[in-house]
C-alpha positions in Angstrom: -29.1 -17.7 235.2 -30.5 -19.6 232.1 -32.8 -22.1 233.8 -33.4 -23.8 230.5 -29.8 -25.0 230.6 -29.0 -25.5 234.2 -28.3 -29.2 234.7 -29.3 -30.6 238.1 -27.7 -33.5 239.9 -29.3 -36.1 237.6 -28.7 -34.3 234.3 -25.3 -35.7 233.3 -26.7 -36.7 229.9 -27.8 -33.2 229.2 -24.3 -31.8 230.0 -22.8 -34.5 227.7 -25.1 -33.5 224.9 -24.2 -29.8 225.3 -20.5 -30.7 225.4 -20.9 -32.7 222.2 -22.8 -29.9 220.5 -20.0 -27.4 221.4 -17.3 -29.8 220.1 -19.2 -30.3 216.8 -19.6 -26.6 216.3 -15.9 -25.9 217.0 -14.6 -28.6 214.7 -17.0 -27.6 211.9 -15.7 -24.0 212.3 -12.1 -25.2 211.7 -12.9 -27.1 208.5 -12.8 -24.1 206.1 -9.1 -23.5 206.9 -8.2 -27.1 206.5 -10.1 -27.4 203.3 -8.3 -24.3 202.0 -5.0 -26.0 202.7 -6.0 -29.3 201.0 -9.0 -31.5 200.7 -6.6 -34.4 201.4 -6.7 -33.4 205.1 -10.2 -34.7 205.5 -9.1 -38.1 206.9 -7.5 -36.2 209.8 -10.7 -34.4 210.8 -12.8 -37.6 210.2 -10.6 -39.5 212.6 -10.8 -36.8 215.2 -14.6 -36.4 214.8 -15.0 -40.1 215.3 -12.8 -40.1 218.5 -14.7 -37.1 219.9 -18.0 -38.9 219.4 -17.2 -41.2 222.3 -16.1 -41.0 225.9 -17.5 -40.4 229.4 -16.9 -36.6 229.4 -15.5 -36.7 232.9 -13.1 -33.8 232.5 -15.8 -31.4 231.2 -18.1 -32.5 234.0 -15.6 -31.8 236.7 -14.7 -28.4 235.1 -18.3 -27.4 234.8 -19.2 -28.4 238.3 -16.0 -26.9 239.6 -17.2 -23.7 238.1 -20.7 -24.0 239.5 -19.4 -25.0 242.9 -17.3 -21.8 243.0 -20.3 -19.6 242.3 -20.3 -19.5 238.5 -23.7 -19.4 236.7 -24.6 -21.8 233.9 -24.1 -20.6 230.3 -22.7 -21.8 227.0 -19.4 -20.1 227.7 -18.5 -22.4 230.6 -19.7 -25.4 228.6 -17.4 -24.5 225.7 -14.5 -24.0 228.1 -15.1 -27.4 229.6 -15.5 -29.0 226.2 -12.0 -27.8 225.3 -10.8 -30.5 227.7 -12.1 -33.2 225.4 -9.7 -32.0 222.7 -6.9 -32.1 225.2 -8.0 -35.6 226.2 -8.1 -36.6 222.5 -4.5 -35.5 222.1 -3.5 -37.6 225.2 -5.4 -40.7 224.0 -4.0 -40.5 220.4 -0.4 -40.1 221.7 -0.8 -42.7 224.4 -2.0 -45.3 221.9 1.1 -44.6 219.8 3.4 -45.0 222.8 1.6 -48.2 224.0 1.2 -49.7 220.5 -2.5 -50.1 221.2 -4.8 -51.5 218.5 -8.1 -50.1 219.6 -9.7 -47.2 221.4 -13.3 -46.9 222.3 -14.1 -50.0 220.3 -12.6 -48.6 217.1 -9.1 -48.9 215.6 -6.6 -46.6 217.3 -5.8 -43.6 215.2 -2.3 -44.8 214.2 -3.8 -48.1 213.2 -6.5 -46.3 211.2 -4.0 -44.4 209.2 -1.8 -47.4 208.7 -4.8 -49.2 207.2 -5.5 -46.2 204.9 -1.9 -46.4 203.7 -2.3 -50.1 202.9 -5.7 -49.6 201.2 -4.3 -46.9 198.9 -1.1 -48.9 198.2 1.1 -45.9 199.0 4.9 -46.3 199.1 6.8 -46.7 202.4 5.9 -48.3 205.7 2.2 -48.2 206.6 3.0 -48.4 210.4 5.4 -45.4 210.2 2.9 -43.4 208.2 0.2 -44.3 210.8 2.3 -43.2 213.7 3.3 -40.0 212.0 -0.3 -39.1 211.2 -1.4 -39.9 214.7 1.3 -37.7 216.2 0.3 -34.8 214.0 -3.4 -35.3 214.8 -2.7 -35.3 218.5 -0.8 -32.1 218.1 -3.7 -30.6 216.2 -6.1 -31.6 218.9 -3.9 -30.0 221.5 -3.7 -26.8 219.5 -7.4 -26.7 219.0 -8.0 -27.2 222.7 -6.1 -23.9 223.3 -8.2 -22.2 220.7 -11.5 -23.5 222.0 -10.7 -22.4 225.5 -9.5 -19.0 224.5 -12.6 -18.3 222.4 -15.2 -19.5 224.9 -16.4 -16.0 225.6 -15.7 -15.8 229.4 -14.1 -12.5 230.6 -10.4 -12.1 229.8 -9.3 -11.8 233.4 -11.0 -15.1 234.2 -9.5 -16.7 231.1 -6.1 -15.6 232.2 -6.5 -17.3 235.6 -7.9 -20.4 233.9 -5.1 -20.6 231.4 -2.5 -20.7 234.2 -4.3 -23.8 235.5 -4.4 -25.3 232.0 -0.7 -24.7 231.5 0.1 -26.6 234.7 -2.2 -29.4 233.7 -0.5 -29.9 230.4 2.9 -29.9 231.9 1.9 -32.4 234.6 0.4 -34.7 232.1 3.4 -34.8 229.8 5.6 -35.4 232.8 3.4 -38.2 233.9 3.4 -39.8 230.5 7.2 -39.8 230.5 7.3 -41.3 233.9 5.0 -44.0 232.6 7.4 -44.8 229.7 10.3 -44.8 232.2 8.6 -47.3 234.5 8.1 -49.7 231.6 11.6 -49.2 230.4 13.0 -50.0 233.9 10.7 -52.9 234.3 8.7 -51.4 237.0 9.4 -50.7 240.7 7.7 -49.9 243.9 4.1 -49.3 244.6 5.0 -45.7 245.5 6.5 -45.1 242.0 3.5 -46.6 240.3 1.2 -44.4 242.3 3.3 -41.3 241.3 2.7 -42.2 237.7 -1.0 -42.6 238.3 -1.2 -39.2 240.0 0.5 -37.3 237.2 -0.6 -39.3 234.2 -4.2 -39.5 235.2 -5.4 -38.3 238.6 -4.5 -34.7 238.4 -5.6 -34.0 234.8 -8.8 -36.1 235.1 -10.2 -34.5 238.2 -8.2 -32.1 240.2 -7.1 -29.8 237.4 -10.4 -29.7 235.6 -12.0 -28.7 239.0 -9.3 -26.0 239.4 -9.9 -24.8 235.8 -13.6 -24.4 236.5 -13.0 -22.7 239.8 -10.4 -20.3 238.3 -12.8 -19.4 235.5 -15.4 -18.5 238.2 -12.9 -16.3 240.1 -12.6 -18.6 243.1 -10.5 -18.0 246.1 -7.6 -20.2 247.1 -9.6 -22.0 249.8 -12.0 -23.3 247.1 -9.0 -24.6 245.1 -7.6 -26.2 248.2 -10.9 -27.9 248.9 -11.1 -29.2 245.4 -7.6 -30.6 245.7 -8.5 -32.5 248.9 -11.4 -34.1 247.0 -9.9 -34.3 243.5 -6.5 -35.9 244.1 -7.6 -39.0 246.1 -10.5 -39.4 243.8 -8.3 -39.1 240.7 -6.0 -41.8 242.1 -9.0 -44.0 242.9 -10.2 -43.5 239.3 -6.8 -44.6 237.9 -6.7 -47.6 240.2 -10.1 -48.7 239.0 -8.9 -48.2 235.4 -5.9 -50.5 236.2 -8.2 -53.2 237.5 -10.5 -52.9 234.4 -7.4 -53.1 232.2 -6.9 -56.6 233.5 -10.4 -57.9 234.4 -12.7 -55.6 232.3 -15.2 -56.9 229.8 -14.0 -56.0 226.3 -17.6 -55.4 225.2 -17.9 -52.7 227.8 -14.4 -51.2 228.0 -13.9 -51.1 224.2 -10.4 -52.7 224.5 -9.3 -56.3 224.2 -9.2 -58.4 227.4 -5.8 -58.0 229.0 -4.6 -55.2 226.7 -2.8 -53.5 229.5 -0.9 -56.7 230.2 0.2 -57.0 226.5 1.4 -53.4 226.7 3.4 -54.2 229.9 1.8 -51.5 232.0 3.6 -51.2 235.3 0.6 -50.3 237.4 0.2 -50.3 241.2 -1.7 -53.6 240.8 1.4 -55.2 239.2 3.7 -53.7 241.9 1.5 -54.9 244.7 1.5 -58.4 243.3 5.2 -58.5 242.9 5.7 -57.4 246.5 4.2 -60.7 247.8 4.6 -63.0 244.9 6.3 -66.4 245.2 9.3 -67.0 242.9 7.0 -69.0 240.6 4.4 -66.2 240.5 7.1 -63.5 239.9 8.5 -65.6 237.1 5.0 -65.9 235.5 4.7 -62.1 235.6 8.1 -61.6 234.0 7.3 -64.2 231.3 3.8 -62.9 230.4 3.7 -59.1 231.2 4.5 -57.1 228.1 4.2 -60.0 225.7 2.4 -58.5 222.6 1.2 -62.0 221.7 -0.2 -62.8 225.1 -2.9 -65.5 224.8 -6.1 -65.7 226.7 -4.5 -68.5 228.8 -1.6 -66.1 229.6 -4.1 -63.4 230.6 -5.7 -65.9 233.0 -2.3 -66.8 234.5 -1.6 -63.2 235.3 -5.2 -62.7 236.7 -4.6 -65.6 239.0 -1.3 -64.1 240.2 -3.0 -60.8 241.0 -5.8 -62.5 242.8 -3.8 -65.0 244.7 -1.2 -62.6 245.9 -3.9 -60.4 247.4 -3.1 -57.5 245.1 -6.7 -57.1 243.9 -8.0 -57.0 247.4 -5.3 -54.4 248.4 -6.2 -52.3 245.4 -10.0 -52.4 246.2 -9.2 -51.5 249.8 -7.1 -48.6 248.6 -9.8 -47.4 246.3 -12.3 -47.4 249.2 -9.9 -45.5 251.4 -9.2 -42.9 248.7 -12.9 -42.5 248.1 -13.6 -41.9 251.8 -10.8 -39.3 251.9 -12.2 -37.5 248.8 -15.8 -37.4 250.2 -14.6 -36.2 253.6 -12.7 -33.4 251.9 -15.7 -32.5 249.8 -17.9 -32.2 252.8 -15.5 -29.6 254.3 -14.9 -27.7 251.0 -16.6 -24.3 250.7 -18.6 -25.1 247.5 -22.2 -24.6 246.5 -24.5 -27.3 247.7 -25.9 -28.2 244.3 -22.4 -28.8 243.0 -21.5 -30.7 246.1 -24.3 -33.2 245.5 -23.2 -33.7 241.9 -19.6 -34.1 242.8 -20.6 -36.8 245.3 -22.4 -38.6 242.5 -19.5 -38.2 240.2 -17.2 -39.7 242.8 -19.3 -42.9 242.9 -19.5 -43.0 239.1 -15.7 -42.9 238.6 -14.8 -45.5 241.2 -17.6 -48.0 240.8 -17.7 -47.8 237.0 -17.4 -50.8 234.7 -15.9 -48.8 231.7 
């Protein structure tokens, strides 16, 4: 084991740096092919590089510690495999922002807005917004393709990669299914808390925590009991993570979250928070939700009206209680899971980080 690169429980920053280094090296290695096609492709790689420079690196962290918990030893191969999830995440973010019509991501213009601005700056013909969306779709596809390449080239044994790729295939299918369910909920105007939680599970929970853990475990050659233990921990924690994200989407500080206050409300997100509020809302409160939710021009006053509804109906209190319950379920399952103790310690800390975060 390379003790010079063996992050301990408090070395999250070191792992993030190693992931960033692996991403930089991979993208740099792809540039000659793109340059050979045309130097006009540089805005694509510039946009992707900027997007990859930010983020919490949660998915690589769970993949890495899923690997370590299943007996895998530290090395650059597992770091590269884990870093490939950041390219998959980039694809998901780029496409999600197109579907939601988001203006910003990580404190910068969303990719489709960035390319629309480029179109306007260059005074090209046609519609800048259509150009921006088309470029973003293509860049998201490229990031997804590169995530496959990065994983397949990480240097781990072929039989381990084969097992890992089966997990990765399932993860991609689940995410795309969850994204469609999210679109469907918005088109239908939302529904039950159960349906909102189903979206949260497949759009976020599984691909943020459970499946990265499974990927790491599969790459380490883990037995099924380890995968089952990771599911018992990862699924409830992933749902708690998304519920926290939903709360931050309404009450978060823009200077911390990198998105405008109430952006999820302007996008009309049909979250569990919204569903819980509507379950107990008065006719006047329900009317306020119908009037303001999904209004792209929602003012700061409108945001406050909706925040008041979520608070006064008890929806925020219920969400916080559910987050605590899910957190308890996750930690109980982790204690019973057959994983290495150093990884268990880190996974406990990660659970706190994703549920008590402010961004």
